[in-house]
Structure formats: C-alpha cells, structure tokens
C-alpha positions in Angstrom: 0.1 0.0 0.1 1.1 3.7 -0.7 0.9 4.9 2.6 2.3 8.6 1.2 -1.0 8.5 -0.7 -3.3 7.6 1.9 -3.9 10.9 3.5 -4.9 12.4 0.2 -7.5 9.7 0.2 -8.9 10.0 3.3 -9.6 13.7 3.0 -10.8 13.4 -0.2 -13.3 10.9 1.2 -14.2 13.0 4.1 -14.8 16.3 1.7 -16.9 13.9 -0.7 -18.8 12.7 2.0 -19.4 16.3 3.5 -20.3 18.0 0.2 -22.7 15.3 -0.5 -24.5 15.8 2.8 -23.4 12.2 4.1 -22.0 11.6 7.7 -18.6 10.2 7.7 -17.1 7.8 10.1 -14.0 5.6 10.5 -16.1 2.6 9.3 -17.4 4.5 6.1 -13.8 5.6 5.3 -12.4 2.0 5.9 -15.1 0.4 3.7 -14.9 2.9 0.8 -10.7 2.8 0.8 -10.7 -0.7 1.3 -7.6 -0.1 3.8 -7.0 -1.3 7.3 -8.9 0.7 10.3 -5.4 1.3 12.2 -4.0 3.0 8.9 -7.0 5.2 8.6 -6.9 5.9 12.5 -3.5 7.2 12.5 -4.1 9.2 9.3 -7.2 11.0 10.8 -5.1 11.6 14.2 -2.5 13.3 11.9 -4.5 15.2 9.6 -6.4 16.6 12.8 -3.1 17.7 14.6 -2.2 19.4 11.3 -5.4 21.4 11.3 -7.3 19.7 8.4 -10.2 17.4 10.0 -11.9 17.9 13.3 -11.7 14.1 14.6 -14.7 14.9 17.1 -17.1 15.6 14.2 -15.5 13.7 11.8 -15.6 16.8 9.2 -12.8 18.5 7.4 -11.9 22.1 8.8 -12.1 25.1 6.3 -8.5 24.5 5.5 -9.1 20.9 5.0 -12.0 21.5 2.6 -9.9 23.7 0.6 -7.4 21.2 0.1 -9.8 18.4 -0.5 -11.7 20.4 -3.1 -8.4 20.9 -4.9 -7.4 17.1 -4.5 -10.7 16.3 -6.5 -9.3 18.2 -9.5 -6.0 16.1 -9.8 -5.6 12.1 -10.0 -4.1 10.9 -7.2 -1.6 8.2 -7.0 -2.9 4.6 -6.5 -3.3 3.3 -2.9 -2.1 -0.1 -4.2 0.3 -1.7 -7.1 -1.9 -3.1 -10.1 -1.5 -6.8 -9.5 0.6 -8.6 -12.1 -1.1 -11.4 -14.5 0.1 -14.6 -13.6 1.4 -16.6 -16.6 1.1 -20.1 -16.5 3.2 -22.4 -18.6 1.3 -25.1 -20.5 
C-alpha cells in the first residue's frame, strides 16, 4: 500500500461525504478505501493535529475542505500497485 498517498485519499473521502451531505465515520472511510482501520485512524489523527480535520465531528476544517476540493481536480496516486497477471506454462 502506498502510505504516502493515503492521507490525500482519506481527506478526499471526507470532503466528498461532506459535500454530498453524508455523515462520515471511521467505518465508512475504511469501507470506501478498503484499507486497514489502524492506518486510517493514524492518518485521521495526523490530519487533526495538522488542522485539516476535526476528528470529534468527523468533518474537514475550512483548510481541509479547501485542500480536499483542490485534490478532487487532480488524479491521486494509486493506493495499491496493480496486480501482475500470472502466466502459466502449458
């Protein structure tokens, strides 16, 4: 998993949920991104300490919302490497 791209994906998931009027939780983000709960929890804590997410309300701050909206306009790096096809010898 690409741990350097995970914060951008988590913030973007929060901003999308907020923009669509949905509530976001740790579970919804884990289900959407299909990553481990501990990884998302650590990223949310880091984003909270940096001032981009209010973890108590599970909402992006104004700075986090602005950053998340700008991330929506670019293609984010993949969270996982694509799987290689297995070639079987006949």
